[in-house]
C-alpha positions in Angstrom: -18.8 -63.2 3.5 -19.1 -59.6 2.5 -22.2 -58.5 0.5 -20.9 -55.4 -0.7 -18.4 -54.7 -3.3 -15.0 -52.9 -2.4 -15.0 -49.1 -2.0 -12.2 -47.1 -3.5 -10.0 -46.2 -0.5 -10.4 -50.2 0.6 -8.9 -50.9 -3.2 -6.2 -48.2 -2.3 -5.5 -50.2 1.0 -4.8 -53.2 -1.1 -2.6 -51.7 -3.6 -0.6 -49.8 -1.3 0.2 -53.4 0.6 -1.2 -52.4 3.7 -1.2 -54.7 7.2 -3.7 -55.1 9.8 -6.9 -56.7 10.9 -9.2 -54.7 8.9 -7.3 -55.4 5.5 -8.0 -59.2 5.8 -11.5 -59.5 5.0 -11.2 -56.9 2.3 -8.2 -59.4 0.7 -10.6 -62.3 1.3 -13.8 -60.3 -0.2 -11.4 -59.4 -3.4 -10.3 -63.3 -3.8 -14.0 -64.2 -4.1 -15.6 -61.5 -6.0 -14.8 -61.2 -9.6 -15.9 -57.6 -9.9 -13.9 -56.5 -7.3 -10.9 -58.8 -8.4 -11.4 -57.0 -11.9 -11.7 -53.6 -10.5 -8.3 -54.3 -8.6 -6.5 -55.4 -11.8 -7.7 -52.2 -13.4 -6.1 -50.3 -10.4 -2.8 -52.0 -9.8 -2.4 -51.2 -14.0 -3.0 -47.8 -13.5 -0.4 -47.7 -10.6 2.3 -49.5 -12.3 1.6 -47.0 -15.3 2.3 -44.3 -13.2 5.3 -45.7 -11.7 6.7 -46.2 -15.2 6.5 -42.8 -15.7 9.4 -40.9 -15.8 10.0 -38.6 -13.0 10.3 -34.7 -13.8 12.3 -32.4 -11.2 11.6 -28.5 -11.4 14.6 -26.4 -12.5 16.9 -24.9 -9.8 15.4 -21.7 -10.4 11.8 -22.8 -10.2 10.8 -22.0 -7.1 12.4 -18.3 -6.9 10.9 -17.2 -10.3 7.3 -18.7 -8.4 7.6 -16.9 -5.4 8.9 -13.6 -7.7 5.5 -13.5 -8.8 3.8 -14.0 -5.3 2.4 -10.7 -3.6 2.9 -11.0 0.0 1.3 -8.8 2.1 3.0 -7.8 5.4 1.2 -6.9 8.5 1.0 -3.3 9.2 2.4 -3.9 12.8 5.3 -6.1 11.1 6.0 -3.2 8.6 6.3 -0.5 11.3 8.2 -2.9 13.8 10.8 -3.1 10.7 11.2 0.4 10.2 11.7 1.5 13.6 14.3 -1.3 13.9 16.5 0.1 10.8 16.4 3.5 13.1 17.8 1.8 16.0 21.4 1.6 16.4 23.5 -1.6 17.0 25.9 -0.4 19.2 25.8 0.4 22.9 27.0 3.9 22.9 24.9 5.0 20.4 21.8 3.6 21.6 22.4 5.5 24.6 22.8 8.9 23.1 19.8 8.0 20.8 17.9 7.1 24.0 19.0 10.4 25.8 18.3 12.4 22.8 14.7 10.8 22.4 13.8 11.7 26.0 15.2 15.1 25.9 12.9 15.5 22.9 9.9 14.0 24.8 10.4 16.1 27.7 10.5 19.4 26.1 7.3 18.3 23.7 5.4 17.2 26.9 6.6 20.9 28.5 5.3 22.7 25.9 2.0 20.9 25.5 1.7 21.4 29.3 2.7 24.9 29.0 -0.1 25.1 26.1 -2.8 23.5 27.9 -2.1 26.0 31.0 -1.6 29.0 29.1 -3.9 28.5 25.8 -5.5 31.8 26.2 -2.1 33.4 25.5 -1.3 31.3 22.6 -4.6 31.8 21.3 -3.9 35.6 21.5 -0.5 35.3 20.0 -2.0 33.3 17.1 -4.7 36.0 16.2 -2.1 38.6 16.6 0.6 37.1 14.4 -2.4 35.7 11.8 -3.4 39.8 12.0 -0.2 40.9 11.5 0.2 38.4 8.3 -3.0 39.6 6.8 -2.4 43.3 6.9 1.3 42.8 5.9 -0.1 40.8 2.6 -2.8 43.8 2.1 0.0 46.3 2.1 2.2 44.3 -0.3 -1.2 43.4 -2.6 -2.1 47.5 -2.4 1.4 48.6 -3.5 1.0 46.1 -6.5 -2.1 47.0 -7.5 -1.5 50.3 -6.7 1.6 50.3 -9.2 -0.2 48.2 -11.7 -4.0 49.6 -11.8 -3.7 53.4 -10.2 -6.1 54.5 -7.9 -9.2 52.5 -9.0 -7.6 49.3 -8.6 -7.0 50.2 -5.1 -10.6 51.5 -4.4 -11.3 48.3 -5.5 -9.2 46.2 -3.3 -10.2 48.7 -0.1 -13.8 48.0 -1.0 -13.5 44.0 -1.2 -10.9 42.5 1.0 -9.2 39.5 1.1 -11.9 37.6 -0.6 -11.7 40.3 -3.5 -8.1 39.8 -3.7 -8.4 36.4 -4.0 -11.0 36.5 -6.3 -8.8 38.8 -8.8 -6.0 36.2 -8.5 -8.0 33.4 -9.5 -9.6 35.3 -12.7 -6.0 36.6 -13.5 -4.3 33.0 -13.5 -7.7 31.8 -15.6 -6.4 34.5 -18.1 -2.9 34.2 -17.9 -3.8 30.2 -18.5 -6.1 30.8 -21.6 -3.6 33.1 -22.9 -1.1 30.3 -22.8 -3.2 27.5 -24.0 -4.4 30.0 -27.0 -1.1 30.8 -28.0 -0.1 27.3 -27.8 -3.1 26.1 -30.2 -2.1 29.0 -32.9 1.9 27.5 -32.5 0.6 24.2 -33.2 -1.8 25.2 -36.3 1.1 27.6 -37.7 3.3 24.7 -37.7 1.1 22.3 -39.0 0.1 24.3 -41.8 3.7 25.2 -42.9 4.2 21.6 -43.1 
């Protein structure tokens, strides 16, 4: 009837006891072919052995232990929405109050941005004026400290070098203090080791 041997999936159909018009020719071939009968018998023995094995059930906490080790990556938009939901109150009066407050803040920011866009020259002038005053206050403070610590020669150096010289002098001072602290620590450590 059929001149080829049964394929593994066809043997599985016979083992599972499937019925249908396509299974009867397979069953007829298995009855006639010794090789297919032997393969079917071997497969049936394997199925029987597997059925006789003890069925294992995982412990009740197995899924929890596995999921504790799984890293779940949450998309950024879900994280943002979850964070925003935490800040939204649950009661209706508080939501109304929060909406009114947020609207007032948004209106103030919008008004400020529009004013700043229309009066950018005034804002830039004010910023430059404040920066200049802060710079002169810093230089006056530095001059009084340097004048007290180093005298007139320190003030002359500050006036000739300006803000860059002040920053360079502060950097040199920080390095000198750090080096002194490191040296004192190394000296204390070696002194402690020599006593032990």
